[in-house]
SEVO-293620 format. One record per residue: x, y, z of N, C-alpha, C in turn; residue in one letter. Coordinates in steps of 0.02 Angstrom, whole numbers, padded with zeros to 5 digits, always signed. Layout:
XYZXYZXYZA
...
REM end
This chain:
+05449+02570+06411+05378+02581+06398+05370+02628+06339X
+05326+02610+06293+05317+02650+06233+05267+02706+06245X
+05265+02753+06198+05216+02808+06201+05145+02782+06205X
+05132+02728+06171+05064+02702+06168+05040+02674+06234X
+05086+02659+06280+05068+02631+06344+05057+02684+06397X
+05069+02747+06380+05065+02801+06430+05000+02839+06423X
+04973+02861+06479+04913+02902+06479+04929+02968+06513X
+04891+03019+06496+04900+03086+06524+04859+03090+06587X
+04888+03108+06644+04851+03104+06708+04803+03161+06721X
+04799+03210+06675+04756+03268+06686+04693+03263+06643X
+04638+03285+06671+04575+03284+06634+04572+03338+06581X
+04602+03397+06596+04602+03453+06550+04674+03477+06539X
+04682+03518+06488+04745+03554+06478+04729+03629+06481X
+04733+03657+06541+04715+03727+06551+04776+03772+06552X
+04835+03744+06561+04895+03785+06562+04957+03741+06567X
+05015+03772+06560+05078+03736+06569+05096+03733+06643X
+05077+03785+06680+05092+03786+06752+05061+03724+06785X
+05102+03688+06821+05077+03627+06854+05095+03563+06817X
+05116+03567+06754+05138+03508+06718+05210+03492+06738X
+05224+03428+06746+05292+03407+06762+05335+03404+06699X
+05401+03405+06706+05444+03396+06646+05429+03331+06609X
+05411+03279+06646+05396+03215+06614+05331+03219+06572X
+05282+03254+06599+05219+03262+06562+05228+03305+06500X
+05269+03358+06506+05285+03399+06448+05321+03356+06396X
+05369+03316+06419+05406+03272+06373+05361+03222+06338X
+05311+03195+06374+05264+03149+06344+05226+03181+06287X
+05201+03242+06299+05164+03277+06246+05209+03291+06186X
+05270+03313+06199+05316+03328+06144+05335+03266+06104X
+05347+03210+06139+05365+03148+06105+05307+03124+06060X
+05247+03127+06086+05189+03105+06046+05179+03154+05988X
+05187+03218+06000+05182+03268+05947+05231+03254+05891X
+05292+03236+05911+05345+03221+05862+05324+03164+05816X
+05289+03115+05844+05267+03059+05803+05214+03079+05753X
+05176+03131+05770+05124+03154+05724+05150+03200+05669X
+05210+03227+05677+05239+03269+05625+05246+03229+05560X
+05272+03168+05566+05281+03127+05506+05215+03109+05474X
+05164+03095+05516+05098+03081+05490+05072+03138+05447X
+05082+03199+05471+05057+03259+05436+05095+03273+05372X
+05153+03243+05364+05193+03255+05304+05180+03202+05250X
+05138+03153+05265+05122+03102+05217+05062+03123+05174X
+05056+03089+05118+05000+03105+05073+04933+03089+05106X
+04929+03030+05137+04868+03009+05172+04876+03026+05246X
+04840+03076+05268+04850+03103+05335+04798+03081+05386X
+04744+03053+05363+04688+03041+05409+04694+02975+05445X
+04686+02978+05512+04688+02920+05556+04617+02907+05583X
+04611+02851+05618+04547+02834+05648+04549+02838+05724X
+04600+02870+05750+04612+02873+05823+04551+02900+05861X
+04520+02953+05836+04463+02983+05871+04398+02974+05832X
+04395+02921+05794+04333+02909+05757+04275+02899+05806X
+04220+02934+05794+04163+02931+05839+04164+02982+05895X
+04220+03019+05901+04225+03072+05952+04208+03140+05921X
+04189+03187+05963+04169+03254+05939+04211+03307+05973X
+04240+03351+05932+04277+03409+05956+04238+03472+05938X
+04226+03515+05987+04195+03580+05974+04246+03635+05986X
+04256+03676+05936+04299+03735+05943+04255+03795+05960X
+04264+03823+06019+04224+03879+06042+04270+03939+06052X
+04271+03984+06004+04318+04040+06005+04279+04106+06015X
+04289+04136+06073+04258+04200+06088+04300+04258+06060X
+04362+04243+06041+04406+04291+06008+04422+04266+05938X
+04434+04311+05893+04453+04291+05825+04520+04257+05825X
+04527+04210+05780+04590+04172+05775+04594+04140+05706X
+04653+04136+05679+04664+04100+05616+04705+04037+05629X
+04767+04046+05651+04812+03989+05659+04786+03938+05709X
+04768+03962+05768+04749+03915+05822+04684+03878+05805X
+04633+03914+05782+04569+03881+05768+04576+03831+05711X
+04610+03851+05657+04617+03806+05600+04659+03746+05618X
+04712+03756+05658+04754+03698+05675+04717+03650+05721X
+04675+03675+05767+04633+03630+05807+04585+03591+05762X
+04556+03626+05713+04510+03593+05667+04546+03539+05627X
+04604+03556+05600+04643+03507+05562+04663+03448+05606X
+04684+03463+05667+04706+03410+05713+04650+03362+05726X
+04590+03388+05741+04533+03345+05754+04515+03303+05693X
+04513+03333+05635+04493+03297+05575+04545+03245+05555X
+04609+03260+05563+04660+03211+05545+04661+03152+05593X
+04634+03161+05653+04627+03105+05700+04561+03068+05690X
+04519+03092+05644+04457+03058+05629+04397+03082+05669X
+04403+03136+05708+04348+03161+05748+04299+03201+05706X
+04238+03208+05731+04190+03255+05704+04205+03323+05736X
+04213+03374+05695+04234+03440+05720+04181+03491+05705X
+04162+03529+05756+04113+03582+05750+04145+03648+05772X
+04140+03698+05729+04165+03765+05746+04106+03810+05761X
+04107+03840+05820+04053+03885+05840+04075+03957+05832X
+04038+03994+05791+04051+04065+05781+04014+04104+05834X
+04051+04132+05881+04019+04169+05936+03979+04228+05911X
+04003+04259+05857+03969+04318+05830+03898+04304+05809X
+03883+04242+05790+03815+04226+05767+03780+04176+05813X
+03806+04169+05875+03777+04121+05921+03733+04157+05972X
+03702+04117+06016+03658+04145+06067+03696+04185+06119X
+03762+04178+06120+03802+04217+06167+03793+04291+06153X
+03785+04308+06089+03775+04378+06070+03704+04402+06088X
+03661+04354+06105+03592+04372+06124+03586+04380+06200X
+03641+04374+06235+03640+04384+06307+03649+04321+06348X
+03660+04264+06315+03670+04202+06352+03734+04206+06393X
+03732+04184+06455+03791+04187+06498+03840+04132+06480X
+03902+04140+06505+03954+04091+06493+03934+04023+06523X
+03904+04024+06582+03884+03962+06615+03828+03928+06574X
+03780+03967+06550+03726+03938+06509+03754+03907+06445X
+03803+03940+06416+03835+03912+06356+03867+03845+06372X
+03903+03842+06428+03935+03780+06448+03884+03724+06459X
+03828+03741+06492+03776+03691+06505+03745+03666+06440X
+03734+03713+06393+03705+03694+06329+03750+03646+06291X
+03814+03664+06286+03862+03622+06250+03870+03554+06285X
+03870+03555+06351+03879+03493+06388+03822+03444+06374X
+03762+03470+06364+03704+03428+06350+03710+03393+06283X
+03754+03419+06239+03763+03389+06173+03815+03333+06173X
+03844+03319+06232+03891+03264+06242+03953+03267+06198X
+03987+03323+06195+04051+03324+06158+04104+03286+06197X
+04159+03270+06164+04215+03237+06198+04270+03285+06217X
+04278+03338+06177+04329+03389+06191+04302+03457+06172X
+04317+03507+06213+04304+03577+06196+04372+03612+06193X
+04385+03646+06137+04443+03690+06132+04416+03761+06136X
+04437+03798+06187+04406+03862+06202+04457+03918+06204X
+04441+03972+06169+04479+04035+06175+04432+04089+06200X
+04457+04126+06250+04415+04179+06280+04459+04238+06299X
+04431+04297+06297+04468+04358+06311+04481+04371+06384X
+04448+04335+06429+04457+04345+06500+04498+04290+06532X
+04548+04308+06570+04588+04259+06605+04545+04221+06655X
+04551+04156+06655+04512+04115+06701+04446+04090+06673X
+04423+04117+06617+04358+04097+06589+04358+04025+06568X
+04413+04001+06539+04417+03932+06516+04414+03884+06576X
+04448+03901+06630+04445+03859+06690+04373+03855+06717X
+04339+03912+06717+04270+03913+06740+04226+03867+06698X
+04233+03870+06633+04195+03826+06589+04212+03753+06601X
+04276+03739+06613+04297+03669+06623+04264+03638+06684X
+04244+03680+06732+04213+03655+06793+04138+03640+06784X
+04111+03660+06726+04039+03652+06713+04023+03600+06661X
+04074+03567+06634+04063+03518+06581+04092+03450+06600X
+04069+03398+06567+04092+03330+06582+04149+03308+06536X
+04162+03346+06483+04213+03325+06435+04280+03358+06450X
+04331+03339+06411+04397+03370+06417+04396+03440+06388X
+04435+03485+06417+04440+03554+06393+04513+03571+06379X
+04524+03601+06321+04591+03626+06304+04588+03702+06302X
+04633+03734+06337+04637+03806+06337+04672+03829+06273X
+04635+03862+06229+04664+03888+06167+04684+03962+06174X
+04691+03983+06237+04710+04052+06252+04657+04088+06292X
+04674+04109+06353+04625+04146+06394+04657+04211+06419X
+04632+04266+06393+04656+04332+06414+04732+04337+06409X
+04763+04362+06462+04836+04365+06464+04864+04312+06511X
+04824+04259+06522+04843+04206+06569+04889+04155+06538X
+04862+04109+06497+04903+04057+06467+04879+04038+06397X
+04924+04008+06359+04910+03980+06293+04954+03918+06288X
+04934+03863+06322+04979+03806+06329+05001+03772+06265X
+04955+03764+06216+04975+03729+06155+05025+03770+06114X
+05024+03836+06120+05074+03877+06086+05143+03865+06115X
+05147+03863+06182+05212+03850+06213+05238+03781+06195X
+05193+03732+06191+05214+03664+06173+05239+03661+06102X
+05206+03695+06055+05228+03694+05986+05294+03732+05979X
+05303+03785+06018+05367+03820+06017+05422+03774+06042X
+05409+03738+06096+05458+03692+06124+05475+03636+06075X
+05425+03610+06040+05436+03558+05991+05479+03584+05934X
+05465+03645+05911+05504+03675+05857+05577+03682+05878X
+05588+03706+05939+05657+03715+05964+05692+03648+05970X
+05658+03599+06000+05689+03534+06012+05707+03499+05948X
+05665+03505+05897+05680+03473+05833+05739+03506+05798X
+05748+03571+05808+05803+03607+05777+05868+03601+05817X
+05863+03607+05883+05922+03609+05926+05938+03542+05958X
+05890+03495+05956+05903+03430+05986+05892+03427+06061X
+05876+03484+06092+05867+03486+06164+05833+03551+06183X
+05811+03554+06245+05785+03616+06274+05827+03637+06335X
+05848+03587+06373+05887+03601+06433+05952+03636+06417X
+05966+03689+06454+06029+03725+06446+06029+03780+06394X
+05976+03785+06354+05972+03838+06304+05954+03904+06336X
+05977+03958+06306+05958+04025+06329+05908+04055+06280X
+05849+04071+06306+05794+04095+06264+05775+04166+06285X
+05774+04212+06237+05753+04281+06250+05683+04291+06223X
+05637+04309+06267+05568+04325+06247+05561+04400+06246X
+05548+04429+06188+05555+04501+06178+05490+04533+06156X
+05474+04591+06185+05417+04629+06163+05364+04638+06216X
+05302+04631+06196+05245+04645+06240+05231+04586+06287X
+05274+04578+06335+05267+04523+06384+05207+04535+06429X
+05193+04597+06443+05140+04615+06490+05072+04586+06471X
+05056+04589+06407+04990+04567+06384+04990+04498+06352X
+05047+04462+06357+05056+04401+06318+05045+04337+06358X
+04993+04299+06341+04983+04233+06370+05035+04184+06342X
+05059+04197+06281+05111+04155+06252+05175+04159+06293X
+05194+04220+06313+05254+04229+06353+05249+04191+06419X
+05192+04197+06452+05184+04165+06517+05190+04089+06511X
+05156+04059+06462+05160+03987+06454+05230+03964+06435X
+05264+04003+06393+05332+03985+06375+05379+03990+06434X
+05370+04040+06476+05412+04046+06536+05403+03986+06581X
+05341+03966+06593+05329+03906+06635+05362+03845+06605X
+05353+03834+06539+05378+03774+06508+05455+03773+06507X
+05484+03828+06485+05557+03830+06478+05592+03823+06545X
+05565+03853+06596+05593+03844+06663+05587+03772+06686X
+05531+03741+06671+05519+03672+06693+05569+03623+06662X
+05590+03636+06600+05634+03589+06566+05708+03610+06570X
+05723+03661+06609+05793+03678+06622+05825+03726+06574X
+05785+03765+06538+05813+03818+06496+05823+03881+06537X
+05862+03926+06511+05874+03991+06543+05832+04043+06506X
+05789+04079+06542+05741+04123+06509+05756+04196+06525X
+05757+04237+06473+05763+04309+06480+05701+04342+06450X
+05681+04398+06478+05629+04440+06447+05660+04507+06431X
+05645+04532+06371+05674+04595+06348+05618+04640+06324X
+05610+04696+06357+05554+04740+06340+05562+04807+06376X
+05527+04859+06352+05525+04921+06391+05488+04908+06456X
+05503+04946+06508+05470+04935+06574+05394+04936+06570X
+05366+04976+06525+05293+04981+06520+05261+04917+06493X
+05300+04874+06461+05273+04813+06432+05293+04750+06470X
+05313+04760+06533+05328+04704+06577+05279+04704+06636X
+05253+04645+06654+05210+04643+06713+05251+04655+06776X
+05218+04678+06828+05253+04690+06891+05278+04625+06920X
+05336+04627+06951+05366+04569+06984+05376+04510+06937X
+05392+04524+06874+05404+04472+06825+05461+04426+06846X
+05509+04453+06885+05566+04414+06907+05546+04353+06947X
+05488+04356+06979+05465+04300+07020+05450+04238+06979X
+05442+04246+06914+05430+04188+06870+05495+04154+06850X
+05552+04178+06876+05615+04145+06862+05647+04166+06798X
+05642+04230+06781+05672+04256+06719+05721+04311+06736X
+05766+04323+06689+05811+04381+06692+05780+04437+06651X
+05782+04497+06677+05748+04554+06645+05799+04601+06613X
+05785+04619+06550+05827+04667+06514+05782+04718+06480X
+05806+04780+06476+05770+04832+06440+05806+04853+06377X
+05864+04824+06365+05904+04839+06305+05910+04775+06263X
+05892+04779+06200+05893+04720+06157+05962+04691+06148X
+06011+04733+06142+06079+04708+06130+06105+04668+06190X
+06093+04693+06249+06114+04657+06309+06072+04594+06319X
+06008+04601+06306+05963+04544+06317+05974+04486+06269X
+05997+04502+06207+06008+04450+06157+06078+04421+06159X
+06122+04451+06198+06192+04430+06199+06198+04355+06217X
+06223+04316+06169+06235+04245+06181+06173+04201+06181X
+06117+04225+06156+06055+04186+06157+06053+04133+06102X
+06020+04077+06117+06010+04024+06068+05945+04034+06029X
+05895+04064+06063+05829+04073+06033+05806+04145+06046X
+05781+04178+05994+05752+04245+06002+05678+04239+05984X
+05635+04246+06034+05563+04239+06025+05531+04308+06028X
+05506+04332+05972+05475+04398+05969+05399+04392+05982X
+05372+04445+06013+05301+04447+06029+05267+04505+05994X
+05205+04497+05978+05165+04549+05945+05145+04603+05996X
+05144+04665+05973+05115+04719+06014+05039+04709+06014X
+05011+04693+06072+04940+04678+06076+04901+04741+06093X
+04891+04782+06042+04859+04847+06053+04787+04840+06076X
+04755+04784+06057+04684+04775+06076+04677+04764+06151X
+04731+04747+06185+04728+04737+06258+04755+04798+06296X
+04779+04847+06260+04811+04904+06292+04759+04958+06307X
+04759+04981+06368+04718+05038+06389+04765+05093+06412X
+04779+05138+06366+04829+05190+06380+04887+05184+06332X
+04938+05225+06343+04996+05227+06299+05053+05189+06331X
+05075+05136+06298+05128+05094+06324+05194+05104+06287X
+05191+05129+06225+05251+05144+06186+05242+05212+06154X
+05296+05251+06146+05289+05318+06119+05264+05320+06048X
+05290+05276+06005+05268+05272+05935+05292+05206+05907X
+05259+05184+05853+05279+05121+05821+05350+05127+05794X
+05366+05184+05766+05433+05194+05737+05487+05190+05790X
+05474+05222+05846+05523+05221+05900+05528+05152+05932X
+05471+05118+05936+05471+05050+05964+05516+05004+05922X
+05509+05007+05855+05550+04964+05813+05624+04983+05820X
+05638+05047+05825+05707+05068+05831+05741+05038+05892X
+05706+05036+05948+05737+05012+06010+05726+04938+06022X
+05666+04912+06006+05649+04843+06026+05627+04799+05968X
+05625+04824+05907+05610+04781+05850+05672+04741+05830X
+05662+04681+05807+05719+04638+05789+05740+04650+05717X
+05804+04665+05709+05834+04672+05643+05901+04636+05644X
+05936+04636+05588+06000+04600+05585+06052+04630+05632X
+06051+04695+05642+06100+04726+05686+06093+04702+05758X
+06031+04697+05782+06020+04673+05851+06031+04597+05855X
+06010+04560+05803+06018+04488+05804+06092+04468+05806X
+06135+04510+05782+06207+04495+05781+06235+04484+05851X
+06201+04508+05902+06225+04498+05971+06209+04428+05997X
+06161+04395+05966+06144+04326+05985+06196+04279+05954X
+06190+04214+05969+06236+04166+05941+06227+04163+05865X
+06279+04145+05828+06275+04144+05754+06221+04097+05728X
+06205+04046+05766+06153+03998+05743+06087+04008+05781X
+06078+04066+05811+06016+04079+05848+05955+04077+05802X
+05901+04048+05826+05839+04043+05788+05791+04099+05807X
+05751+04120+05758+05702+04173+05769+05633+04142+05769X
+05592+04162+05819+05525+04135+05825+05475+04192+05833X
+05412+04178+05816+05358+04227+05825+05293+04188+05825X
+05249+04197+05874+05187+04158+05876+05135+04179+05825X
+05144+04239+05794+05096+04263+05745+05033+04288+05778X
+04996+04330+05743+05014+04361+05680+05068+04414+05690X
+05110+04423+05640+05165+04470+05645+05144+04540+05624X
+05172+04589+05658+05170+04658+05635+05238+04673+05604X
+05243+04661+05539+05307+04671+05506+05328+04744+05510X
+05391+04756+05525+05416+04823+05532+05400+04855+05598X
+05367+04817+05643+05353+04843+05710+05393+04804+05761X
+05381+04737+05766+05421+04698+05813+05475+04657+05777X
+05471+04653+05711+05522+04615+05675+05529+04642+05604X
+05590+04644+05580+05603+04665+05512+05576+04613+05463X
+05543+04635+05411+05510+04589+05365+05559+04541+05331X
+05617+04566+05311+05666+04523+05278+05691+04469+05325X
+05702+04488+05388+05726+04441+05438+05673+04387+05453X
+05611+04407+05455+05557+04359+05468+05554+04305+05414X
+05575+04322+05353+05573+04275+05297+05639+04241+05283X
+05689+04251+05326+05755+04222+05318+05752+04147+05334X
+05755+04106+05283+05746+04034+05293+05802+04002+05334X
+05858+04035+05339+05914+04008+05378+05907+04022+05453X
+05870+04075+05471+05866+04095+05541+05795+04090+05569X
+05745+04100+05527+05675+04103+05551+05643+04033+05549X
+05609+04015+05604+05571+03952+05605+05496+03967+05615X
+05475+04025+05594+05406+04047+05605+05357+04002+05567X
+05372+03985+05505+05327+03940+05468+05327+03870+05498X
+05385+03849+05522+05390+03783+05554+05347+03780+05618X
+05343+03836+05654+05300+03839+05713+05228+03823+05695X
+05205+03850+05639+05136+03838+05617+05126+03764+05604X
+05174+03732+05570+05169+03660+05556+05167+03620+05620X
+05211+03637+05668+05213+03599+05730+05148+03607+05771X
+05113+03662+05759+05051+03674+05795+04999+03620+05784X
+04994+03596+05723+04945+03543+05708+04964+03479+05744X
+05028+03461+05742+05051+03399+05774+05041+03402+05850X
+05057+03459+05880+05049+03466+05953+04975+03460+05972X
+04931+03491+05934+04860+03488+05952+04831+03418+05939X
+04858+03382+05891+04839+03312+05883+04858+03272+05944X
+04918+03283+05969+04942+03246+06028+04899+03263+06089X
+04882+03326+06098+04841+03346+06156+04771+03316+06152X
+04740+03317+06093+04674+03288+06086+04676+03212+06098X
+04728+03180+06072+04737+03109+06082+04742+03092+06156X
+04787+03125+06192+04798+03110+06262+04738+03124+06306X
+04703+03179+06292+04646+03199+06335+04585+03155+06324X
+04582+03120+06269+04524+03077+06256+04536+03004+06273X
+04595+02989+06299+04609+02921+06321+04577+02910+06390X
+04548+02852+06399+04523+02834+06465+04583+02823+06511X
+04575+02833+06576+04631+02822+06622+04661+02752+06613X
+04726+02751+06602+04760+02687+06594+04753+02656+06526X
+04717+02690+06481+04706+02661+06414+04769+02664+06373X
+04785+02609+06341+04841+02607+06294+04812+02598+06224X
+04839+02636+06178+04816+02630+06109+04872+02605+06065X
+04855+02567+06016+04904+02547+05966+04907+02601+05913X
+04958+02642+05915+04965+02697+05868+04984+02671+05800X
+04949+02690+05748+04971+02672+05680+05040+02700+05666X
+05082+02661+05636+05149+02685+05620+05148+02739+05567X
+05094+02742+05530+05088+02792+05477+05015+02806+05464X
+05002+02857+05425+04933+02873+05407+04902+02816+05366X
+04942+02783+05326+04915+02728+05286+04894+02671+05331X
+04934+02657+05384+04915+02604+05431+04850+02622+05466X
+04843+02687+05482+04781+02709+05514+04721+02702+05468X
+04731+02716+05404+04677+02710+05356+04654+02637+05351X
+04703+02591+05349+04685+02521+05344+04652+02496+05408X
+04676+02522+05466+04647+02502+05530+04573+02522+05533X
+04557+02580+05505+04488+02603+05508+04442+02567+05459X
+04473+02526+05415+04432+02488+05368+04425+02521+05301X
+04457+02580+05292+04452+02615+05228+04498+02581+05177X
+04479+02585+05115+04522+02561+05061+04522+02486+05054X
+04478+02450+05091+04477+02378+05084+04429+02356+05030X
REM end
């Protein structure tokens, strides 16, 4: 059975938790097919022509919002970006009222980022369209975990059996949580490396190994995934100083030497250079796949929008290339 014959059984994508390995594999396989489309000169398809995507971001974002916008437009959808700062939400409109208002406009997909965990799920229960979680509080960021997995799989050829160290501010990171769910589901071995103050309580219950020393935590790792210090979510003092944090938990060549010689470096961005990662190391084209992660983000979000807008059981004839999609839509004739 080909990718085009498969449908995604979920109405929304609210998190990685609850997805089966087969469903994760379906998203990654379809994403992989869109990577080549995005590398061609003619990138626009007609897959979602006539559909509407609304990006509703209650938190500021660059990579995620722009990649959702690009994904929608490259699939042929009409894309609307709502600036919360200048919307009625700032005038006191409730989250539920916002959902009801948007629902009345008959969108096909909402991509939502919100600072409160669970807010995206609440919105999804009030609308008739598909909802993609673009990050909610410290809960989940599913498309980031999927793009990370795609980046790893394209470089390493597999996910199962790899040892992945997730390092830094795990406590406040929705990226860490989604990656832990995904990597465990596909059979990878997951470690978290951080000072005790930056780890959530009972983190071991998520099926990870816990380390407080970078050298021990990175020993023999295939992937080193660094996380940003999320100071905007911190209430109180979690690290003594930025300088001391980098000394003990920032990634540099000396600490990376404990990982495997071909270990890859990842970071979801934005980076605090010289805080969680050495600037030279972040730009090392032989070890760092940080820019590749950004590229994979567009392909993954294209796949998610595609799958969530298919009717149950619907099979689509995927254009083999962007040019085929252009001709299918009637352009250029």
